C-alpha positions in Angstrom: 20.5 71.0 -12.0 20.6 68.2 -9.5 16.8 68.0 -9.6 17.2 66.9 -13.2 20.4 64.8 -12.9 19.2 62.8 -9.9 16.8 61.0 -12.2 19.8 59.2 -13.8 21.2 57.9 -10.5 24.2 59.1 -8.4 26.8 56.5 -9.6 26.5 57.2 -13.3 26.3 61.0 -12.8 29.4 60.9 -10.6 31.2 58.9 -13.3 30.1 61.4 -16.0 31.3 64.4 -13.8 34.6 62.7 -13.1 35.2 62.1 -16.8 34.2 65.7 -17.6 36.7 67.0 -14.9 39.4 64.8 -16.3 38.8 65.9 -19.8 38.8 69.5 -18.6 42.2 69.2 -16.8 44.0 67.2 -19.5 44.1 70.1 -22.0 45.5 72.3 -19.2 48.2 69.7 -18.5 49.0 69.6 -22.2 49.4 73.4 -22.3 51.9 73.2 -19.4 53.8 70.3 -21.0 54.0 72.0 -24.4 55.2 75.2 -22.7 57.9 73.1 -21.0 58.8 71.8 -24.5 59.2 75.4 -25.8 61.4 76.1 -22.7 63.7 73.1 -23.3 64.1 73.4 -27.1 66.7 76.3 -27.3 69.5 74.5 -25.3 68.5 70.9 -25.8 71.8 70.1 -27.5 74.0 72.0 -25.1 72.5 70.7 -21.8 73.4 67.2 -20.6 70.4 64.9 -20.9 68.5 67.6 -22.8 67.2 65.3 -25.4 66.0 62.8 -22.8 64.2 65.4 -20.8 62.6 66.9 -23.9 61.4 63.6 -25.3 60.0 62.7 -21.8 58.0 65.9 -21.6 56.9 65.6 -25.2 55.9 62.0 -24.5 53.8 63.1 -21.6 52.1 65.7 -23.7 51.3 63.2 -26.4 50.0 60.7 -23.8 47.7 63.4 -22.5 46.4 64.0 -26.0 45.9 60.2 -26.5 44.1 59.9 -23.2 41.8 62.8 -24.2 40.9 61.1 -27.5 40.3 57.8 -25.7 38.1 59.2 -23.0 36.0 61.4 -25.2 33.9 58.6 -26.8 33.6 56.9 -23.4 32.3 60.1 -21.9 29.8 60.4 -24.8 28.4 57.0 -24.0 28.1 57.9 -20.3 26.3 61.2 -20.9 24.0 59.5 -23.5 23.0 56.9 -20.9 22.4 59.7 -18.4 20.1 61.4 -20.9 18.2 58.2 -21.6 17.7 57.5 -17.9 16.5 61.0 -17.3 14.0 60.8 -20.2 12.7 57.5 -19.1 12.1 58.7 -15.5 10.4 61.9 -16.9 8.2 59.8 -19.1 7.2 57.8 -16.1 6.4 61.0 -14.3 4.3 62.2 -17.3 2.3 59.0 -17.4 1.8 58.9 -13.7 0.5 62.5 -13.7 -1.7 61.9 -16.7 -3.2 58.7 -15.2 -3.6 60.1 -11.7 -6.9 60.6 -10.0 -6.9 64.3 -10.9 -10.2 65.5 -12.4 -10.6 64.6 -16.1 -11.8 68.2 -16.8 -8.2 69.4 -16.3 -7.1 67.3 -19.3 -9.5 69.4 -21.4 -8.0 72.7 -20.2 -6.2 74.4 -23.2 -3.3 75.6 -21.0 -2.8 72.1 -19.7 -3.0 70.7 -23.3 -0.3 73.2 -24.5 2.0 72.1 -21.7 1.5 68.4 -22.2 1.9 68.8 -26.0 5.4 70.4 -25.4 6.4 67.6 -23.0 5.2 64.9 -25.4 7.0 66.6 -28.4 10.2 66.6 -26.4 10.0 62.9 -25.6 9.1 62.1 -29.2 12.4 63.8 -30.1 10.6 66.6 -31.9 12.3 69.1 -29.6 14.9 69.1 -26.8 14.1 66.7 -24.0 15.0 66.8 -20.3 17.5 64.0 -21.1 19.2 66.2 -23.7 19.6 68.9 -21.0 21.0 66.4 -18.5 23.5 65.0 -21.0 24.6 68.5 -21.9 24.9 69.7 -18.3 27.6 67.1 -17.4 30.2 68.3 -20.1 29.3 71.9 -19.4 30.5 71.5 -15.9 33.9 70.4 -17.3 34.0 73.5 -19.5 33.6 75.8 -16.5 36.3 73.9 -14.6 38.6 74.3 -17.6 37.8 78.1 -17.7 38.8 78.5 -14.1 41.9 76.4 -14.6 43.1 78.4 -17.6 42.4 81.7 -15.8 44.6 80.4 -12.9 47.4 79.5 -15.3 47.3 83.1 -16.8 47.3 84.6 -13.3 50.3 82.5 -12.3 52.5 83.0 -15.4 51.4 86.5 -16.3 49.7 88.4 -13.5 46.6 88.0 -11.2 45.1 91.0 -13.1 45.4 89.2 -16.4 43.8 86.1 -15.0 41.0 88.0 -13.4 40.4 90.0 -16.5 40.2 87.0 -18.9 37.9 85.2 -16.4 35.6 88.2 -16.1 35.5 88.7 -19.9 34.6 85.1 -20.6 31.9 85.0 -17.9 30.4 88.3 -19.1 30.0 86.9 -22.6 28.6 83.6 -21.3 26.1 85.3 -19.1 25.0 87.4 -22.0 24.6 84.5 -24.4 22.7 82.4 -21.8 20.6 85.4 -21.0 19.4 85.9 -24.5 18.4 82.3 -24.7 16.6 82.6 -21.4 14.7 85.7 -22.6 13.7 83.7 -25.7 12.0 81.1 -23.5 8.8 83.1 -22.9 8.5 83.7 -26.7 8.8 80.0 -27.2 6.2 79.3 -24.5 3.7 81.8 -26.0 3.8 79.8 -29.3 2.6 76.5 -27.7 -0.9 76.7 -29.2 0.6 77.1 -32.7 3.0 74.2 -32.1 0.1 72.0 -31.1 -1.9 73.0 -34.1 1.0 72.4 -36.5 1.4 68.9 -35.0 -2.3 68.3 -35.6 -2.2 69.4 -39.2 0.8 67.2 -39.9 -1.0 64.3 -38.4 -3.9 64.9 -40.8 -1.6 64.3 -43.7 0.1 61.2 -42.2 -2.6 59.3 -40.2 -4.0 56.4 -42.4 -7.5 56.7 -41.0 -7.6 60.4 -42.0 -5.7 60.5 -45.2 -8.4 58.7 -47.2 -10.8 61.6 -46.6 -8.1 64.2 -47.2 -7.5 62.7 -50.6 -11.2 62.1 -51.5 -12.2 65.6 -50.5 -9.2 67.1 -52.3 -8.0 68.8 -49.1 -4.3 68.7 -49.9 -4.1 72.3 -51.3 -6.1 73.6 -48.3 -4.0 71.6 -45.9 -0.7 72.7 -47.4 -1.8 76.3 -47.3 -3.0 76.1 -43.8 0.2 74.5 -42.6 2.2 77.1 -44.5 0.3 80.0 -42.8 0.6 78.4 -39.4 4.3 77.8 -39.9 4.9 81.4 -40.9 2.9 82.6 -37.9 5.1 80.3 -35.8 8.4 81.4 -37.3 7.9 85.2 -37.7 7.8 86.0 -33.9 10.9 83.8 -33.5 12.7 85.7 -36.2 11.7 89.1 -34.7 12.8 87.9 -31.2 16.1 86.6 -32.5 16.9 89.9 -34.1 16.0 91.8 -31.0 17.5 89.4 -28.4 20.5 87.9 -30.2 21.7 90.1 -33.1 22.4 93.4 -31.4 23.4 91.8 -28.1 25.9 89.7 -30.1 27.6 92.9 -31.3 28.0 94.0 -27.7 29.3 90.6 -26.6 31.8 90.6 -29.5 33.0 94.1 -28.4 33.4 92.9 -24.8 35.4 89.9 -26.1 37.7 92.0 -28.3 38.3 94.6 -25.5 38.9 92.0 -22.9 41.1 89.8 -25.1 43.1 92.7 -26.3 43.7 93.9 -22.7 45.0 90.5 -21.7 47.3 90.3 -24.7 48.6 93.8 -23.9 49.4 92.6 -20.4 51.2 89.6 -21.9 53.1 91.8 -24.3 54.1 94.1 -21.5 55.5 91.2 -19.5 57.0 89.4 -22.6 60.4 90.8 -21.9 60.5 89.2 -18.5 58.7 86.0 -19.4 60.7 82.9 -20.4 59.5 80.7 -23.3 57.7 78.4 -20.9 55.7 81.1 -19.4 55.0 82.8 -22.7 53.9 79.6 -24.4 51.6 78.7 -21.5 50.2 82.2 -21.4 49.4 82.4 -25.1 47.7 79.0 -25.1 45.8 79.5 -21.9 44.4 82.9 -23.0 42.7 81.1 -25.9 40.6 78.8 -23.7 38.6 81.6 -21.9 38.2 83.4 -25.2 36.7 80.3 -26.8 34.6 79.8 -23.7 32.8 83.1 -24.2 31.0 81.9 -27.3 27.8 80.0 -28.1 28.1 76.2 -27.5 25.9 74.4 -30.0 26.4 71.1 -28.2 25.3 72.5 -24.8 23.4 75.7 -24.9 20.2 74.8 -26.9 20.0 71.4 -25.2 20.2 72.8 -21.7 17.9 75.8 -22.4 15.1 74.1 -24.2 15.6 70.7 -22.5 15.2 72.5 -19.1 12.0 74.2 -20.5 10.7 70.7 -21.3 11.5 69.7 -17.8 9.7 72.8 -16.5 6.7 71.9 -18.7 6.5 68.5 -17.1 6.7 70.1 -13.6 3.9 72.6 -14.5 1.8 69.7 -15.8 2.2 67.8 -12.6 1.5 70.9 -10.5 -1.6 71.8 -12.6 -3.1 68.3 -12.1 -2.2 68.3 -8.5 -4.1 71.5 -8.0 -7.3 69.8 -9.0 -9.7 68.2 -6.5 -8.8 64.5 -6.7 -11.2 62.0 -5.2 -10.7 61.8 -1.5 -8.7 58.7 -0.4 -10.9 56.2 1.6 -9.8 53.5 3.9 -7.8 51.2 1.8 -8.7 48.1 3.8 -12.4 48.6 3.6 -14.2 45.9 1.7 -16.4 46.9 -1.2 -19.9 45.7 -0.7 -21.8 43.8 -3.4 -25.4 44.9 -3.6 -27.8 47.3 -5.2 -26.3 50.4 -6.8 -28.4 53.6 -6.5 -28.1 57.0 -8.0 -29.8 59.2 -5.4 -30.9 62.6 -6.6 -27.6 63.1 -8.6 -27.0 66.4 -10.2 -23.9 67.1 -12.3 -22.2 69.7 -14.5 -18.7 69.7 -15.9 -17.9 73.3 -14.9 -19.2 75.5 -12.1 -20.7 78.0 -14.7 -21.8 75.2 -17.1 -25.2 73.8 -17.9 -26.6 71.0 -15.8 -26.0 67.6 -17.5 -27.8 65.6 -14.9 -30.8 67.0 -12.9 -31.8 64.9 -10.0 -31.1 61.5 -11.5 -32.5 58.5 -9.6 -31.5 55.0 -11.0 -31.4 51.6 -9.3 -29.1 48.8 -10.6 -29.9 45.4 -9.2 -27.3 42.5 -9.1 -28.0 39.7 -11.5 -30.2 41.8 -13.7 -29.7 43.7 -16.9 -30.6 47.4 -17.2 -30.7 49.4 -20.4 -30.3 53.2 -20.1 -31.7 54.8 -23.3 -32.2 58.3 -24.5 -31.4 60.7 -27.3 -27.9 62.1 -27.8 -27.0 64.5 -25.0 -29.5 63.1 -22.5 -26.7 62.4 -20.0 -26.3 58.6 -20.5 -22.5 58.4 -20.8 -22.1 61.0 -18.1 -24.0 58.7 -15.7 -21.4 56.0 -16.3 -18.5 58.3 -15.8 -19.9 59.2 -12.4 -20.4 55.5 -11.6 -16.7 54.9 -12.4 -15.8 58.0 -10.3 -14.0 59.6 -13.3 -16.1 62.6 -12.1 -17.9 63.2 -8.8 -21.5 64.3 -8.5 -22.0 68.0 -8.0 -25.0 67.1 -5.7 -26.5 63.9 -4.6 -24.7 60.6 -4.2 -24.1 57.1 -5.6 -24.4 54.2 -3.2 -23.7 50.5 -3.2 -25.6 48.5 -0.6 -26.3 51.9 1.1 -22.6 52.9 1.2 -21.5 56.1 -0.6 -19.0 55.0 -3.2 -16.8 58.0 -2.2 -16.2 56.2 1.1 -14.8 53.2 -0.7 -11.2 52.7 -1.8 -11.1 54.0 -5.4 -8.9 51.2 -6.9 -11.0 48.5 -5.2 -14.2 50.1 -6.5 -13.0 50.4 -10.0 -11.7 46.8 -9.9 -15.4 45.8 -9.6 -16.3 47.6 -12.8 -16.0 46.3 -16.4 -16.6 49.3 -18.6 -16.3 49.8 -22.4 -16.9 53.3 -23.6 -17.8 54.3 -27.1 -14.3 55.5 -27.8 -12.6 52.3 -26.5 -8.9 51.8 -26.7 -7.5 50.2 -29.9 -3.9 49.2 -29.3 -1.5 48.3 -32.1 -0.6 45.2 -30.1 -1.5 41.5 -30.4 -5.2 40.6 -30.0 -4.4 38.8 -26.7 -3.1 42.1 -25.3 -6.1 44.0 -26.5 -8.5 41.5 -24.8 -6.3 41.3 -21.7 -6.7 45.0 -21.0 -9.9 43.9 -19.1 -7.9 41.8 -16.7 -4.1 42.1 -17.1 -3.5 39.3 -14.5 -5.2 36.9 -16.9 -2.9 37.8 -19.9 -1.2 34.3 -19.9 -4.4 32.3 -19.2 -5.2 31.2 -22.7 -8.3 29.3 -21.7 -9.9 32.3 -20.0 -8.9 34.6 -22.9 -10.6 32.3 -25.4 -13.6 31.9 -23.2 -14.1 35.6 -23.2 -13.5 35.8 -26.9 -16.1 33.2 -27.6 -18.7 34.7 -25.2 -18.3 38.0 -27.1 -18.8 36.3 -30.4 -15.3 37.3 -31.5 -14.0 33.8 -32.0 -14.6 34.0 -35.7 -12.7 37.3 -35.8 -9.7 35.7 -34.0 -9.9 32.6 -36.2 -9.5 34.7 -39.3 -6.3 36.3 -38.0 -3.0 34.8 -39.3 -1.5 34.1 -35.9 -4.8 34.0 -33.9 -4.6 35.9 -30.6 -0.9 36.6 -31.3 -1.7 38.7 -34.4 -0.9 42.4 -34.1 -4.1 44.4 -34.7 -2.6 46.8 -37.2 -1.6 46.5 -40.8 1.4 48.6 -40.1 3.4 45.7 -38.7 4.7 42.6 -40.4 2.0 39.9 -40.1 -0.4 42.4 -38.6 -4.1 42.8 -39.6 -6.5 45.7 -39.7 -9.9 45.1 -38.3 -13.2 46.5 -39.3 -15.2 48.7 -36.9 -17.5 45.8 -36.0 -14.6 43.4 -35.5 -12.9 45.8 -33.2 -16.2 46.2 -31.2 -16.3 42.4 -30.6 -12.7 42.5 -29.3 -13.7 45.3 -27.0 -16.7 43.3 -25.8 -14.3 40.3 -25.1 -12.2 42.7 -23.1 -15.1 43.6 -20.9 -16.1 40.0 -20.4 -12.6 39.0 -19.4 -12.8 41.7 -16.7 -16.0 39.9 -15.5 -14.1 36.6 -15.6 -11.4 38.2 -13.5 -13.8 39.3 -10.7 -15.7 42.4 -11.9 -19.4 42.2 -11.1 -20.7 45.4 -12.7 -20.6 45.3 -16.6 -21.2 48.5 -18.4 -21.3 48.8 -22.2 -21.7 52.3 -23.7 -23.2 52.1 -27.2 -21.7 48.6 -27.7 -23.3 47.9 -31.1 -22.7 51.2 -32.9 -20.6 49.5 -35.6 -22.3 46.1 -35.8 -24.7 45.2 -38.6 -28.4 44.7 -37.9 -28.2 40.9 -37.5 -25.1 41.1 -35.2 -26.8 43.9 -33.2 -29.9 41.8 -32.6 -27.8 38.8 -31.6 -25.7 40.9 -29.2 -28.7 42.2 -27.3 -30.3 38.8 -27.1 -27.1 37.4 -25.6 -26.0 40.2 -23.3 -29.3 41.5 -22.0 -30.5 38.0 -21.3 -27.3 37.5 -19.4 -26.2 34.5 -21.5 -22.8 35.9 -22.5 -22.2 37.2 -18.9 -23.2 33.9 -17.3 -20.6 32.1 -19.5 -17.7 33.9 -17.8 -19.1 34.9 -14.4 -18.7 31.5 -12.8 -22.1 31.7 -11.1 -21.6 35.2 -9.6 -24.5 37.6 -10.0 -23.4 40.4 -12.4 -25.1 43.8 -12.8 -25.3 44.5 -16.5 -25.8 48.0 -17.9 -26.1 48.9 -21.6 -26.2 52.5 -22.8 -27.9 53.0 -26.1 -29.9 55.5 -28.2 -31.5 52.7 -30.2 -34.8 52.0 -28.5 -35.7 49.2 -30.8 -32.9 46.9 -29.7 -33.0 46.8 -25.9 -36.3 44.8 -25.5 -34.6 41.9 -23.7 -33.4 44.0 -20.8 -34.9 43.3 -17.4 -35.4 47.0 -16.9 -35.3 49.9 -19.3 -34.6 53.4 -18.0 -35.4 56.3 -20.3 -33.3 59.5 -19.7 -34.1 62.9 -21.1 -32.5 66.2 -20.2 -30.5 64.7 -17.3 -33.3 62.9 -15.5 -35.3 59.7 -15.6 -38.6 60.2 -17.3 -39.7 56.6 -17.6 -38.6 53.2 -16.5 -39.9 49.6 -16.6 -39.9 46.6 -18.9 -40.4 46.9 -22.7 -44.0 45.8 -22.5 -44.7 48.1 -19.5 -43.2 51.1 -21.3 -45.1 50.4 -24.5 -48.3 50.2 -22.5 -47.5 53.5 -20.9 -47.5 55.1 -24.4 -45.1 57.8 -23.5 -41.6 58.8 -24.6 -40.2 55.3 -24.9 -43.2 54.1 -27.0 -42.9 57.1 -29.2 -39.3 56.7 -30.0 -39.4 52.9 -30.1 -42.1 52.9 -32.8 -40.4 55.8 -34.6 -37.2 53.9 -34.9 -39.0 50.6 -35.7 -40.8 52.4 -38.6 -37.6 52.5 -40.6 -37.6 48.6 -40.8 -41.2 48.3 -42.0 -42.2 48.2 -45.6 -45.8 49.0 -45.0 -46.9 52.6 -44.2 -46.9 53.3 -40.5 -48.1 56.6 -38.9 -45.6 58.5 -36.7 -46.8 58.2 -33.1 -47.4 61.1 -30.8 -46.9 60.9 -27.1 -50.1 59.8 -25.4 -52.0 59.4 -28.7 -53.3 56.4 -30.5 -51.6 55.0 -33.5 
């Protein structure tokens, strides 16, 4: 329990527990005071000062009730704050784990995805979160204190046997109720894949970028039927488990409660002749507290059971990622050299039993020059860049900079040297300035540098067309926000990469940077970037290594060096003219793609053959 509550901080947890204890004791005090009222009533008129004593005791009882009513909302605010603090700390842990240096392959593991889906659903308030469990644990402690106090009262005014019996009965029922919820936990865990698929299907119906195709293709009946089938497959095991784990055990718990409660009442009845009204009143009221305790608490039980499961899911996620082979930590003070980057006989596969993606790759990237890595889909181009960024490590071979293995360099310092934009770059529903500043967060407030990067990327016209310029939220779902086209988003992403260069990065890597640009914009881009014009505009005289990944052979002509990759290895490299003269793979695919833009008939080339 403390492992969860400590996330809220000791002072507020102590305050919450103190309030819970006070709210647990006050009803017991009220019972004693009301018992005293019953004792004083019969001879209140005949005893000197009887009315004064009676009214004084009654006033104390009323005061206790008023204090309870006053403290209850205050306690609710405290436990809500505890819950929010716990959730915030757990969200921090989730983000830290997800963005750690653990191998990315782990984030594709179905078991890991199930666990993280449960954790995300909890924090999105779709199920009970760790904060819900924490906010329920605090008042639950008060309930147990109240149970013990009531049992002590029964033991004092009736008999120790009666007190022990009522305590044992209540605890037996509580243990059974909590046990059934605990046994339901594995059933809930086993349904994690279905919960994840249900969430995915719901997103299909509510995500704007997807709903247009759902409507155009008439997928609503199919989607509704699939969601219904998955929902029933999700609910039926729960119903069966509930009947098995809760219905029949509930009958047994009820029988225990009836027998235990009846036995205590029999003991009270046997002693009734010797008990005064004070003792009898206290006993009858005190007996009810343990009997009520032995039932299901809707405000605590589900929250603690499933909230703690969410907390366990977070812990399993952290443990699973920690079990991976993270990149080894290098000397944090070691300077990162600036020089030629070489892939030296690099082999790589994503899984030990998987196919080789790279097979002895040898590539040289020279500072101050532009290199285009081209090849058909699946050739290993993007994987090469992931290895350069150390998102994965080579299975064999090494990557060096100025002769130093990048694995011997501080990871953060090495990545700070890289400005990478992947095909599936991040699109944040935030102002344009924030989307550009992702490349160099330290320059977020440097308006001149931001606009310089935007202009160098050719995105100034995009920004000028926004209502509030760089302050415009890039999503139509917000007041004053604007949706961008794919090509406009691509220019924003390019500006992000150039801002990283402006901030000190000296290796610029763009993966399929023109996939959503029109033909004219694509030609302009390659002229500016591969000729280093856009880079020089933000690099302040520093030599920058530029790398462009593309499958369009006809657009990378301006590159200083073109590397052709096929089946995970370099098959050709040189300038555009050199590769055409070689009349090999590059010439074949370049002319094949160029043929689409010619109006006159053009024969399809064959490797090594004349046109």
